C-alpha positions as CSV (number, residue, x, y, z in Angstrom):
1,M,31.8,-34.9,-10.3
2,G,29.6,-32.0,-11.7
3,P,30.5,-28.3,-12.4
4,K,33.4,-27.4,-9.8
5,G,32.5,-30.8,-8.0
6,S,28.9,-29.8,-7.1
7,R,27.9,-33.4,-7.2
8,I,30.3,-35.0,-5.0
9,Q,30.2,-32.0,-2.5
10,H,26.3,-32.6,-2.3
11,I,26.8,-36.5,-1.6
12,T,29.4,-35.8,1.1
13,R,27.3,-33.0,2.6
14,E,24.2,-35.2,2.6
15,H,26.0,-38.6,4.0
16,E,28.4,-36.9,5.9
17,V,31.4,-38.8,4.4
18,Q,34.7,-38.1,2.9
19,I,35.3,-38.9,-0.7
20,K,39.0,-39.3,-2.2
21,F,39.5,-39.6,-5.6
22,P,42.9,-40.9,-7.0
23,E,45.5,-38.8,-8.3
24,R,45.4,-39.0,-12.2
25,D,47.8,-41.4,-13.7
26,D,49.4,-39.6,-16.8
27,S,51.5,-42.6,-17.4
28,A,48.4,-44.4,-18.6
29,A,47.8,-42.0,-21.3
30,G,48.5,-43.2,-24.8
31,Q,48.5,-46.9,-23.2
32,D,44.8,-47.6,-23.5
33,A,44.4,-50.3,-26.0
34,S,40.6,-50.2,-25.9
35,P,38.7,-50.3,-29.2
36,Q,37.9,-47.2,-30.5
37,E,34.5,-46.6,-32.5
38,N,34.3,-43.2,-34.5
39,G,36.3,-41.5,-32.4
40,D,35.6,-42.5,-28.9
41,V,35.9,-45.6,-26.6
42,S,33.3,-48.3,-28.1
43,P,30.8,-49.4,-25.6
44,E,31.6,-53.0,-26.1
45,A,35.2,-52.3,-24.9
46,E,35.6,-54.3,-21.5
47,F,36.3,-52.1,-18.5
48,V,39.5,-53.5,-16.6
49,P,39.9,-51.4,-13.2
50,R,43.3,-49.9,-12.5
51,K,44.4,-48.2,-9.5
52,C,43.8,-44.9,-10.7
53,D,40.0,-46.0,-11.0
54,I,39.3,-46.6,-7.6
55,I,37.6,-44.1,-5.5
56,T,37.9,-44.1,-1.4
57,I,34.8,-43.2,0.8
58,S,35.5,-42.6,4.6
59,G,33.0,-42.4,7.5
60,R,30.2,-44.4,9.1
61,A,29.7,-47.8,7.7
62,E,26.0,-47.2,6.9
63,K,26.9,-43.8,5.6
64,C,29.5,-45.0,3.3
65,E,27.3,-47.5,1.7
66,L,24.8,-45.1,1.1
67,A,27.4,-42.4,-0.4
68,K,28.7,-45.6,-2.5
69,A,25.0,-46.2,-3.8
70,A,24.8,-42.3,-4.8
71,L,28.1,-42.5,-6.6
72,L,27.2,-45.5,-8.5
73,A,23.9,-43.8,-9.5
74,L,26.4,-41.2,-11.2
75,V,28.0,-43.9,-13.0
76,P,27.0,-44.4,-16.8
77,I,25.1,-47.4,-18.1
78,T,25.0,-48.4,-21.4
79,E,21.7,-50.1,-22.8
80,D,21.0,-51.8,-26.3
81,V,18.2,-50.3,-28.4
82,E,17.1,-52.9,-31.1
83,V,17.1,-50.9,-34.1
84,S,16.9,-52.5,-37.7
85,Y,20.5,-51.7,-39.4
86,D,18.5,-50.3,-42.6
87,L,17.0,-47.7,-40.4
88,H,20.5,-46.4,-39.0
89,R,21.1,-43.9,-41.7
90,Y,17.7,-42.4,-41.3
91,I,17.8,-41.8,-37.6
92,I,21.6,-40.4,-38.5
93,G,20.3,-38.3,-41.4
94,Q,22.4,-36.1,-43.6
95,K,25.2,-34.8,-41.7
96,G,23.7,-35.7,-38.4
97,S,20.4,-33.9,-39.2
98,G,18.0,-36.8,-38.1
99,I,19.8,-37.0,-34.6
100,R,19.8,-33.3,-34.1
101,K,16.0,-33.4,-34.9
102,L,15.5,-36.0,-32.5
103,M,17.3,-33.9,-29.8
104,E,15.2,-31.0,-30.8
105,E,11.9,-32.7,-30.5
106,Y,12.9,-34.2,-27.1
107,E,14.8,-31.6,-25.4
108,V,12.0,-30.3,-23.2
109,R,11.5,-34.1,-21.9
110,W,14.8,-35.1,-21.9
111,R,16.3,-32.2,-19.9
112,T,19.8,-33.0,-21.4
113,E,21.9,-32.7,-24.4
114,C,23.3,-35.8,-26.2
115,R,27.0,-36.2,-27.6
116,L,26.4,-38.3,-30.5
117,F,29.4,-40.7,-32.1
118,F,28.0,-41.3,-35.9
119,D,29.9,-43.7,-38.4
120,K,32.9,-42.2,-40.2
121,R,30.4,-40.4,-42.9
122,C,29.0,-38.2,-40.5
123,D,30.0,-35.3,-38.6
124,F,31.1,-35.5,-35.1
125,Q,28.5,-33.5,-33.1
126,K,29.1,-32.6,-29.2
127,C,27.2,-30.7,-26.5
128,D,28.5,-30.5,-23.3
129,V,25.3,-29.5,-21.3
130,G,24.2,-31.1,-17.9
131,N,23.9,-34.9,-17.6
132,Q,25.3,-36.4,-21.0
133,V,23.6,-39.1,-23.3
134,N,25.8,-40.9,-25.8
135,I,24.2,-42.5,-28.9
136,W,26.4,-44.8,-30.4
137,V,25.9,-46.0,-33.9
138,P,27.8,-48.8,-35.0
139,Q,29.8,-48.6,-38.4
140,P,27.8,-49.4,-41.3
141,E,29.9,-52.3,-42.4
142,K,29.0,-54.1,-39.2
143,Q,25.3,-54.2,-40.2
144,L,24.5,-54.6,-36.6
145,D,20.6,-54.2,-35.5
146,V,21.4,-52.2,-32.5
147,I,22.0,-48.8,-31.2
148,K,23.8,-48.2,-27.9
149,V,22.8,-45.5,-25.4
150,T,25.0,-44.6,-22.6
151,G,24.5,-42.1,-19.6
152,L,22.8,-41.8,-16.1
153,A,20.0,-44.7,-15.9
154,A,17.1,-41.9,-15.8
155,N,18.2,-40.3,-19.1
156,V,19.2,-43.4,-21.0
157,E,15.7,-44.5,-20.5
158,R,14.6,-41.3,-21.8
159,A,16.7,-41.3,-24.8
160,K,15.8,-45.0,-25.6
161,L,12.0,-44.0,-25.7
162,G,12.9,-41.1,-28.2
163,V,15.0,-43.4,-30.3
164,L,12.2,-46.0,-30.3
165,E,9.5,-43.4,-31.2
166,R,11.7,-42.3,-34.1
167,V,12.1,-45.7,-35.2
168,K,8.3,-46.1,-35.0
169,E,7.9,-43.1,-37.3
170,L,10.7,-44.4,-39.8
171,Q,8.4,-47.9,-40.0
172,A,5.5,-46.3,-40.8
173,E,7.1,-44.0,-43.5
174,Q,8.5,-47.3,-44.8
175,E,4.9,-49.0,-44.8
176,D,3.6,-45.9,-46.3
177,R,6.1,-45.9,-49.2
178,A,5.4,-49.6,-49.8
179,L,1.8,-48.8,-49.9
180,R,2.4,-45.9,-52.2
181,S,4.5,-47.9,-54.6
182,F,1.2,-49.8,-56.1
183,R,1.5,-49.4,-59.8
184,V,-0.5,-50.5,-62.9
185,T,0.5,-50.4,-66.6
186,M,-2.4,-49.8,-69.2
187,S,-2.1,-49.6,-72.9
188,V,-3.7,-46.6,-74.8
189,D,-3.4,-45.7,-78.3
190,P,-0.7,-43.0,-78.7
191,K,-3.0,-40.9,-80.9
192,F,-5.2,-40.4,-77.9
193,H,-2.2,-39.3,-75.5
194,P,-2.3,-35.5,-76.3
195,K,-6.1,-35.5,-75.5
196,I,-5.3,-37.3,-72.2
197,I,-2.4,-34.9,-71.4
198,G,-4.5,-31.7,-72.2
199,R,-3.6,-28.3,-73.1
200,K,-0.6,-27.3,-71.1
201,G,-0.9,-30.8,-69.2
202,A,-4.2,-29.3,-67.7
203,V,-6.3,-32.6,-68.1
204,I,-3.5,-35.0,-66.5
205,S,-2.5,-32.6,-64.0
206,Q,-6.2,-32.6,-62.5
207,I,-6.3,-36.3,-62.9
208,R,-3.1,-36.6,-60.9
209,K,-4.4,-34.1,-58.4
210,D,-7.8,-35.8,-58.0
211,H,-6.4,-39.0,-57.4
212,D,-3.0,-38.4,-55.8
213,V,-1.3,-40.5,-58.3
214,S,2.0,-40.3,-60.3
215,I,1.2,-40.7,-64.1
216,Q,4.0,-41.3,-66.4
217,F,3.6,-41.4,-70.5
218,P,6.4,-43.0,-72.3
219,D,9.4,-40.9,-73.5
220,K,10.1,-40.4,-77.2
221,G,12.0,-43.6,-78.5
222,D,10.7,-45.8,-76.2
223,E,9.7,-49.3,-77.6
224,Q,6.1,-49.5,-76.4
225,Q,4.7,-46.2,-77.0
226,D,1.3,-47.3,-75.8
227,L,2.0,-47.8,-72.1
228,I,1.0,-45.4,-69.6
229,V,2.3,-46.1,-65.8
230,I,0.1,-45.1,-63.0
231,S,1.5,-45.6,-59.3
232,G,0.2,-44.5,-55.7
233,Y,-1.9,-46.1,-53.5
234,E,-3.7,-49.0,-54.7
235,R,-7.5,-47.7,-54.3
236,N,-6.3,-44.2,-55.9
237,V,-4.5,-45.7,-58.8
238,E,-7.6,-48.1,-59.7
239,E,-9.8,-44.8,-59.6
240,A,-7.3,-43.0,-61.7
241,R,-7.2,-45.9,-64.2
242,R,-10.9,-45.6,-64.6
243,A,-10.8,-41.9,-65.1
244,I,-8.4,-42.4,-67.9
245,Q,-10.4,-45.3,-69.3
246,Q,-13.5,-43.4,-69.2
247,L,-11.6,-40.5,-71.0
248,V,-10.4,-42.7,-73.8
249,S,-13.8,-44.3,-74.3
250,E,-15.4,-40.6,-74.8
251,L,-12.3,-40.2,-77.2
252,Q,-13.1,-43.0,-79.1
253,E,-16.6,-41.9,-79.6
254,M,-15.5,-38.8,-81.0
255,V,-16.1,-37.6,-84.7
256,S,-14.4,-35.0,-86.5
257,Q,-16.4,-33.0,-88.9
258,D,-15.4,-30.4,-91.6
259,V,-17.4,-27.0,-91.8
260,R,-16.9,-24.4,-94.5
261,L,-16.8,-20.6,-92.8
262,D,-15.8,-17.6,-94.8
263,P,-12.4,-16.7,-93.9
264,R,-13.0,-13.2,-93.3
265,T,-15.1,-14.2,-90.2
266,H,-12.3,-16.4,-88.6
267,A,-10.8,-13.7,-86.6
268,R,-14.0,-12.5,-85.3
269,I,-14.9,-16.0,-84.1
270,I,-11.5,-17.0,-82.6
271,G,-11.6,-13.4,-80.7
272,A,-8.7,-11.4,-79.0
273,R,-5.9,-13.9,-78.1
274,G,-8.4,-16.8,-78.8
275,K,-10.6,-15.9,-75.8
276,A,-13.9,-16.3,-77.8
277,I,-13.0,-19.5,-79.4
278,R,-12.0,-21.1,-76.1
279,K,-15.2,-20.1,-74.6
280,L,-16.9,-21.8,-77.4
281,M,-15.2,-24.9,-77.1
282,E,-15.7,-25.0,-73.6
283,E,-19.5,-24.5,-73.8
284,F,-19.8,-27.4,-76.8
285,K,-17.2,-29.5,-75.3
286,V,-15.5,-29.7,-78.9
287,D,-12.3,-28.9,-80.0
288,I,-12.2,-26.4,-83.1
289,R,-9.3,-26.1,-85.7
290,F,-9.0,-23.3,-88.1
291,P,-6.9,-23.5,-91.2
292,Q,-3.2,-22.4,-90.8
293,P,-2.2,-19.2,-92.8
294,G,-1.5,-20.0,-96.7
295,S,-3.6,-23.3,-96.5
296,D,-5.0,-24.6,-99.9
297,E,-8.6,-24.9,-98.1
298,P,-8.8,-21.4,-96.0
299,D,-12.5,-21.8,-95.6
300,K,-12.0,-25.4,-93.9
301,V,-12.8,-25.5,-90.2
302,T,-12.8,-28.8,-88.3
303,V,-14.6,-29.5,-85.4
304,T,-13.8,-32.7,-83.2
305,G,-16.0,-34.2,-80.1
306,L,-19.1,-36.3,-79.7
307,P,-21.3,-36.4,-82.4
308,D,-24.4,-34.3,-80.7
309,T,-21.7,-31.6,-79.7
310,V,-20.1,-31.4,-83.0
311,D,-23.5,-30.9,-84.5
312,A,-24.6,-28.4,-82.0
313,A,-21.0,-26.4,-82.3
314,I,-21.2,-26.5,-86.0
315,D,-24.5,-24.9,-86.0
316,H,-23.6,-22.3,-83.6
317,L,-20.6,-21.6,-86.0
318,L,-22.6,-21.1,-89.1
319,N,-25.0,-18.6,-87.2
320,L,-22.1,-16.7,-86.3
321,E,-20.8,-16.7,-89.8
322,E,-24.2,-15.6,-91.1
323,E,-24.2,-12.7,-88.4
324,Y,-20.9,-11.4,-89.2
325,V,-21.3,-11.8,-92.9
326,S,-24.4,-9.6,-92.9
327,L,-22.8,-6.9,-91.0
328,W,-20.5,-6.4,-94.2
329,R,-23.5,-6.1,-96.6
């Protein structure tokens, strides 16, 4: 009827007819045995007309037919939208957030608000503004591949398009998740794992970022401590695997060599907060380890890297030692 009967008044004026609605039959209240779904009559329920359901139109025959058509246009229709059952929970979203987002995205195009009937796990959402569109999602135990949309024909069509567009988005997300689930397992000697991970995870974080992949190392106590699992898009996974293999190849070629340096020079070589030694290691692409306090060999410094870089770094360390010792003579 519309607000204050505005729609009916418009039809009576336009077609010059009288429209009489039946008196409300309060005795029928509570006798409706129609099946219900989530707090409202199920769209599948069969409608049986009663006396109180009959509207009378009076006027010229041709005018009455036009008025009848106008009235019927206001009668909600129900259409099925084919939606795979496994997508229903994503369309509904947590506490109806998915449906609310759908409403917000299509609010301008729909020019209507939706009254929604969710399964029993979800909240009941209701907005009574303008022409309503009811979106009915069957209870999960039925596992039906359908969502029913009820309302005026034009509004139902727009709502259907919105639902179908959301379905396409969800299907695309499913396909993307499937593509991202590609994984490979590679065996790497556990002794190389710390080097692959790097200081504070810097090396492995860079590999993950460069190739957009997930890389998992075995947990302590795992039976197979050598296995590294890489997952993501297939092309990215293969590139990340090659990067790790290249790193392992370099690590396998590395050598460790000890050099004797006057312990008095260690602090100067290391520098404040290790700044000087970090710069030196970056420059020569080596790892340099100084003895711990109280060591039996306080002058032994270990340099690890590729043979050429180790030799170059040791030469540089010996030059620094000679320079600093000469200052104390």
